[in-house]
N, C-alpha and C positions, 0 to 999 in steps of 0.2 A: 812209093811216095818219097819225094825229096824232103829231107828234114826241114823243119822251120828254121830259117836262118837266125843265128844269134847276132844281135846288133849292138846292144849296149853292154858296157863293161863297168863294173863298180869296184873300186879299189879301197874305199873307206871301210874301216873295221872298228867296231866298238866292243872290246872284250868286257866281260862282267867284272865289276869291281870286287875286291876281296871282301868288303863289308857286306855286299849283297850275297855273294856266294856262301858266306859263313852261315847264314840263316835260311838259305833257299830250301823250298819244299822239294823241288825236283833235284836229284843228285845224279852224278854219273853212275852210281850203283843201280839206280832205278832203270836207267836206259840200258845198262848192261844186262839186268835181269830180264827185261822185255826181249832183248835180242837173243838171249840164250834160250828162253822158253816162253814163246808168245802166249800160248794158252794158259800156262801157269801164271803169267803176269796178269792176264785179265781175270783169272779166278781170284787172285789175291786182291785186285781192285774191287771185285764184286763183294768180297767178304767184308769190306768196310761199310757195306749197307746192312740193314737189318732184314734177315730172312726168317719168315715164320717157319718155313720148312727149308733147311739148308739143301743146296743143290749138290748132286754128286757127279753130274756130267756137265762139262763146260760148254762144249759145242757139238751139235748134231748137224752135219753138213751133207747128210745122205740124200736130201732132196734139193740140192743146189739148183738155183741160187736162193732158195727160200730157207734161211737159216733158223735154227733154234739154239738160243744161248741160255745156259743155265736152266734147261727145259724142265727138269724135275723139281726145281725149287719153287717156293711160293713166297710172295711178299705183297705189301701194299705200298704203292708209290707215295701216296699222301702221308702215310705213317712215317715213311723215311724222310720226308721233307719237313715234318712238323712234330708229331708226338714224341719221337725218340729224342729230339733236342730238349723238349720240356722235361721228359723223364730223366734226362742226364743232368738236370739242374740249370739249363740255359734258357728257361722260359722268359726271364727278364731281358734277354738280349733282343735288341731291335732287329726284326726281320726286314721291315721296309720303312724308310722315310719316304712318304709320298708327297709330291708337290704338284698342285694343280697349276695350269697355265695362268689363271687369274691371280694366283698367289696364295690360295688356300692350301692347307697342308695337314697331314695326319701322320703319325708314327704308330706302327703296330709291332708289338713284341711277338716273339714266337708263341707265347702263351695266348695272347689275344688273337693272333692269326689262327691258331689251332682251334680256339673256341668258335670263331666265326665260320671256319670250314666245317666243323661238326654240325653247326646249326644249318648251314646251307645244304650239307649232305642229307640231313633229315628232311628238309623242305623239298628237295628234289625227289627223295624216295617217296614222300607223301603224294607227289604228283605222278607217281608210277614209274620213275626211272629205275631201271635194274641193270645188272651187268650186261654189257654188250650193246645197250642202246646208244644211239648217236645223238649228241647234243650240239647244236650250232651256237657259237658264242660270237657276238657282234657288238663289241664294246670299245670305248676309248681306253686309254691307259689309266685306269683307276683301280683302287684296291679290290673292288668287286670282281674285276677281271681275273685277278690272281685267285681270289676266293672261289670263284666259279670253276675255274680249271681244276683246282685241287679237290673241290667237292665232287666233281664228276669222276676224277681219277679215284677218289676214295671209295666210290660205289662200284668201281670196275667198269664204268661206262666209258664211252669214247667221245672225246671232244673234237669238234671241227671248228677251230677259231678262224674267223674271216675278218681280215683287216677292215677297220671302220671306214676306209676311203672307197671301198668297192661299191659299185652300183647295185641297184635292185636286180638287174639281170644276172650279174655275177654272183650275187648272194643266192638268188633262186637256183641257179645251176648247181651250186654247192650243196644247198639244202636237199635238192631233189636227188643228186647223185648219192649222197650219204643216207637218204631217207631219214632225216633228222626227226626226232620225236618232239623236241622242244627247242625253242630259241631263247637265248638270254641276251638282252640288248639294253639300251638306255634311252631316255628321252632325247639325249643329245650329248655332245662332248665339245670341248674347247679346242680351237685351232686358229692360230694367227689372230687372236683377239675376238673371234666370233664363235658363237654357239652353233654348231652344225647339227642337223637332224640325223637321228639313227632309227628311231621307232618308225618314222614315216617310210623309210627305205625298206624296213622289214615288212610293213603293211603292203607296200607295193609289190614286193617279192612274192608274198603269199597270195595276194589277189591275182597275180599273173600266172599262177600255176595252172596249166591248161586242163589237167585232170584231177584237180584237187591237190591237197598237200598232206604229207605225213605228219605235219606239225599239229600237236594237240594243245600246247600252251605257249604263250610268249610271256617271259618273265622280264619285267622292265625296271631297271635301276634309275632312280631319280638323281640326275646329275646337273642338267643345264636349265631346268624349269621350263623347257619348251612345251608349248601346248601339243597334245598328242590326241589322235583319234583312238577310240577304245572299243574293242569287241568283247562284250560281256561273255563270261564263261571261258574265253580263250586267254585274254590278257590279264595279267596279275602284276601288282607292284612287288618288286623284290623285298622292300622293307616290310610290307604286310606279311608276306609269306615266310621270309627268313627270320625276322625278328620274333615271330610267334613260335618258331620251331624249338624242339627240345634241344638242350645244350649238350646232352650226352650222346655219343655215337662211337661204337666200337668198330675199329677198322678191320674189315674182313681180308683174309689172305687170298690172293689170286695167283694163278700160274704165271710164271715169268713171261710167257709168250702171250699173255692176255693183251689184246690191243689197247693202247693208251690214247692215241690220237690219229686223226687224219688231217693232213695239212695240204691244201691244194696249191699247186704251183700257180704263179700269176702270169704265165705266158700269155702273149697276146694273139697267138695263132693256135688253132686247134682246140680240142676239148681240154680243159684243165685236168691235170693228173692229181688224183687224191693219193698222196704218199702216205703209206701206213707205217706207223712205228708201234712197237710193243713195249713192254714194261722193264723187265730186269736188265736186259742188255743195254737198252737205251739209257737207263738211269746210271748204270755202271760207267758207260762211255762219257756221258756228260759230266758226272760228278768227278771222275778221274781227270779229265782234261781241264775242267774248270779249276781244280785244285793245283794241278801241276803246271799248266801253261801260265796261269795268272799269279802263281806263287802266293796262293791265298793263305792268310793267317786270320782265321775267322774271329779270333778274340780281339783283334785290333784294327783290321781293315774295314773300310767302307768302300764297297764296290758299286760301280755304275756302268751298266750297259745301256746305251741310248736307244736300243731297238724297240720297236712296237711289239707287243705280245702277239700280234697277228702274223709275224714272220717266224721262221725257224730259229733265228737268233734269239728272239724273245722267248720261245719255248725252252730252248736248251740252255741259254746263258742269262736269262732273267728269272725264269720259273724253276726248272727242275734241277739243273746242275748246282746253282748257288744255294738253293734251299736245302738240297740234300747235304750240302757241306756246312750248313748252319751259318751262312754268311749274312752280314748286314748290308743292305742295298739301298740305293736311291732309285726311286721310280718317279719319272717326270711325264706329265700328260702332254705337254705342248711342244711347239717347234723351237729350234735353237735361237731364233731371232725375235721372239716375242716374250715380253713387251719391248725388249731392246736387244741389240746384237750381241751383248755380253751375257745373255741369260745363262748359258751353260756354265760359263766361268764363275758367275755369281753363285750358282748352286754348288760348284766344287768348293768354293771358299766357304759357303755357309755350312755344308755338311762334312767338310774336311775329307772329301773323296780321295782315296789312295790308289784305287785301281780304276782306270777309265777305258772303256771299250766302245769304239765308234767306227764309222765308215770313212774311207778315203774321200768320198765326195763331200762329206761335211768338212773334213780337214781342209780341202782345197777351197771350199767356199769361205772359210775363215781366213785363209791365206789371201784371198782376193780383197778382203776388207782391211787387212793390215794387222800387224802384231800389237798395235797400240791398244786394241780392245782387250785382248786377254792380259796384256801387261798391266792393266788397271786393277787386276784382281790378284789376291794371294793364292797361288796355285802350289805352294810349297808342300802341301800334303800329298801330292801325286808322286807315286813311286814306281808304278807299272802302267804302261800304255798299251792298248791293243788296237788292231785294225782288222776289219772284216768286210766282206761283200764284193771286193774286186781287188786286183793288184794295186798296191800303193806305189806311186812314183817315188824314186829316190829323193828328189828335192822336197816333196811333201813329207816324206819320212823324216828328213832332217829338220824341217820346220816344226813338225809335231814334237820331236824330241827336244829341240832347243827352246821353243816358245811355251809349250804346254808342260813338257817334262823337265824344265829347268836345266836342260843340257846334260842330264844324267839318267833320267828314267829309261830303262830298257823298253823297247817296243816289240811286242809279240805280233807279228804279221801272220794272221791265221787264214788258212784255206780249208774250206769244207762246203757242204751243200745241204739243201733240204733232205736229199736222199741219203746222205751219210750220217745224219743225225747229230754229229758232233765234230769237233775239230780233228782234222786229219794231218795237216802239215803246219808246223809252227816252230820257231826257235823256243828254247826253254830259258827263261831268265835265270841267271846264276850258273848256267852251263855253256850256253852258246855265245860265240863271238859274233856279234850281229853285223849284217850287211844291209845297208839301206835298200829297200825295194825287193828283197828276197825273202820268201817264206821259209827257205833253207832246208829243213829236214822233216821227215815224218815224225809225229809224236810217238812216244814209246807204245809198242803194241800194234803199230800200223805199218803195213808194207806197201810201198809206192814204187812205181817204175815209170820211166818215160820211154815210149816205144815208137817204132815205125808202124806203118799200116799192116805189116805182116806179123806184128807182135814181138819182133826182135828189139832188144834194148838199144837205145842210141848211145853213142860215145859221149864222154864229157866234152863240153863245148858245143853240143848240138841240141836241137829242139825236136819235139815230136808230140805224141799224144800222152796225156796223163792217165794212168790206170792204177787201180788198187788190185794187188795180186793175191791177197789173202782175205778171208772174211773177217769182220770186225763187229763188236757187240752192238754199236749204234746203227748198223745198216738197216735200211728200209726192209720191211717184210713183204712189200709188194705195192702195187697200185690198187686202190680199193675197187673191187669188182672187176679187175682186168689183169689177171695174172699173166696172160700171154703178152700183153702190152709191156708189162714190167720186164719180161725176159727180152723182148725184141728191142726195147729202148735202151737198156743198160748193159745187157749181157751177150747180145748176139754178135757184136763186132769181133770180139775175141773169145768166142765160145770154146774154141779148141784149147785155149790156154786157161779158161775159167776166170778171166780178168773182168772186173767191173770197169767200164769206160765212162769217165766222168764227163766227156764232152768238151773238156778244156785242153788247151795246149800248154806245154811247159818246156823249158830247156834246162839242161844241167850245165852249170858253169865248170870251170876247170877244177874246182874243188869238189865237184859232185853235188853242190847245193842247187835247190830248185828255185826257178824263177817262173812264176805263173804268167801266161801270155793271154789269158782270157779265153772266150769261147772259140773253138776251132772255126766256127762260122765267121769269126772276125779276122781270120788270117787271109791276107791278100796275096795274089800271085802277080807280081810286077816284073815283067820281062824275064819270067822263069824263076824269079826269086820269091820264096814264100816268106812274107814279112808279117810280123805281128803288129796289129794296131796298138797294142798296149805299149810296146817298146817305142814306137814313134811318138805316142802320147807322152811318154816319160821324157823323151828328148825335148819336146816342146815345153813341158812344165819345168825343165831344168833351166830355161831362160828366165832371167829375173823379172821380165815384164809379164810372164804368163801365170795365171792362177789356176786355170783348168782348161783341158782340151778334150776333144773327141775326134777320132780319126776313123774314116770309112774308106773302103775301096769302091771306086766307080768304074764302070766299063770304059775302056779306052781302046780305040782302034789300033794304036801303035804298040802299046805295052801290055795289052790284055786287061789290066786293071791299073788305075792311077790312084795315087794317094790324095785324098781330100780331107782337110782339117777344119774344124770349127773351134775357135779359141776365145776364151774369156781372159781379158787383161786384168792385172791387179789394179786396184783403185788408184794407186799413185802413178800409174803409167797410162791410164786410159785416155787422158786428155793431153799428153805430152807429145803425141805424134799422130799423124793421120793413119787410118786403117791400111792404106796402101803401103805406107812406110813400115808399119808394124808387120804386115804380111811379108814384105820383101826381106826384112831382117830375120824373120822366123824361118822362112824357107832356106835362107843361107845357113842359119844355125843348125837346122836338121841335117843339111848336107855335110856340114863340118863335123857334127856329133856322130853321125851314123855312116854317111856316104851319099853320093849323088843319087843312088838308086832309090833312096827313101825320101828324097826331097818332094814335098807335096806339090801337086799340080796347082792346087788352089788352097788358100787359107782365108777363112772368113772370120772376121772379128765380130763376135756376137755378145749381147748382154747376158744371155742365159742359154742353157742347153736344155733340150727336152728330157725331163726326168719323170720317172714314176713317183708316186707318193712315198715309196720306200727309198728314193734317192738314186736309183739306177738310171744310167743314161740310156735312152732309147735310140741306139745306133741304127736300128732298122729304119726309123723315120728319116734320119739324116741321109741314109743311103738312098731312100726314095727321092729326096731333094737333089742329091748329087747326080743322080741318073735321070732327072727330069720326069720322074713318074708322079702320078697323083699321090698325095700323102695318104698313108694307110690309117688304120684305126688309131685314134688318139685318146680313147676314153680312159685309159689308165694313166694319162699324164696328170701331174699335179697342176699344170697350167697349159691348157691346149693352145692358148694364144701364142706361145713361144714358137710353135712351128710355122704359124702364119708369118711372123716377123722374119724368121730365118729364110723361108722360101721366097719371100719378096726380095730380100737382100741378095740371095743367090741368083735370082733371075736377072738382076741388074748388073751382074759382074761377069765378064767373059772369062773363059779358061785362059790360064797363063801358058804361053808357049816358050820353050827353051830352045 
């Protein structure tokens, strides 16, 4: 394989300030200890948790790639997230400030959250939930979602959280695959100013099960006051069952490898994969990375990760990592533009958020609207910013730092996956000299390489395939019910070397720092050059008129593949020139920034891009349009009408000839 060509080069550097470094959680000594003794490092991180039975073996890799971390130790995940903080005298510390989209709010201290989880655990046990049972959770971002997940974990059961935007078919497939015993849902939730139904979707999912269902009960949280259908004997109100439960519950110790959750990937092709994570290793990984990557000072920080609890980011960096560390968090139910486009910044001002973690797609959306909106709010409390979900363009990185971070807050650009459980690559604030757009280095305790198809490492300045070369605590323990699929999907490509293949491309710059290039499927072959869509998108976003872009490769008789770009203009540029003028200027800009080989064949100026409800751009659908095919499945899109508008515009514009 020819290495993925390196296109963009970034020369801006932002070293840590002495003031930040002086009090930083992560130190050079921490990184040095991890490099000198990787297993010893993870054992030390694990010992910061409470173990009912201390472990004596850190890693059992004898049945690779199915790892056992801290296998002879026992612990209770919920106890680590709750009880031990109360017993340490921190019961009065706020665990969550929750804000509903309509403006209602609640704050729960660690003592109050612990009491609620104990009652919920007793309620679930009374319904017959025992260790190993699978429970489906289909809720909006409300406190009961946190309480439910922790109560399930407290019992040693396994939760399968399904994002509240998924359809009845998607929900049913996940319930059936996990053979869930119980579903926890709500009458509805709030999104973009409207109450959307949830219980009705659960009813439809259970009614459609062709051979009956494993579900014995549906527990319903009252949130939106939607009218709901009711099946007597099966359906129960959360407040009736939980409020009446005993307030005392002793947390039982479970083996470190006791399954904690199944989380289904949201892929739009093929059967969703139920990624299985266990307890001790996962909690060690998420708590360690949350503490070190975000420079957490739990006594003073207010941390906000904007992810829905239905995604892995919500599991790892809203629920388990932060709560294990005793953090105070903000939890928000709604969308960033409801009831007004400054909602997020209003909440940062209100709760004095100091650590803010969100996705590049959200950052670029705010860039499109202009800095006047965040500038209207006091964001001076922000001291650390984080990025997750996809590579962040250098110009979006700069905007994020300057506008939201006051020109000084370090940005931790994190790379990880559902399958890795926790952050794998990220700079460490206080240590790393930051480069806009680069995830930079593996976190302490993680071993990463960029390799060619034969497993040989690429040289600096070259791109290739991103692999993990050593086992790590947060790694998935398999695909639920499909161990062979787990091996084939993630471990077969480099079976000889024993590498985990992430499916992503990356390049090493001349300093040896990592630049993520997105999925390998999104690498184009243009006239023999392997080009990353992510880097061309970065070149486009670096132009002052561009807020967001998506690039795909389309079949081309001359070059094999051609570059086709879809671009959203910033609000202050959208009406100043025609689409043809903007397209011509941007094609020339890419040629100047990268080279003529990367110049898009076509650029389409669009109002929106097709995105899932989690904010990911569906490049597969754009590729369908670019190659003149019928548009594929759009059921996972937040707004299916976007694709119709784009395809109509595409059909009206001929290809550009040079």
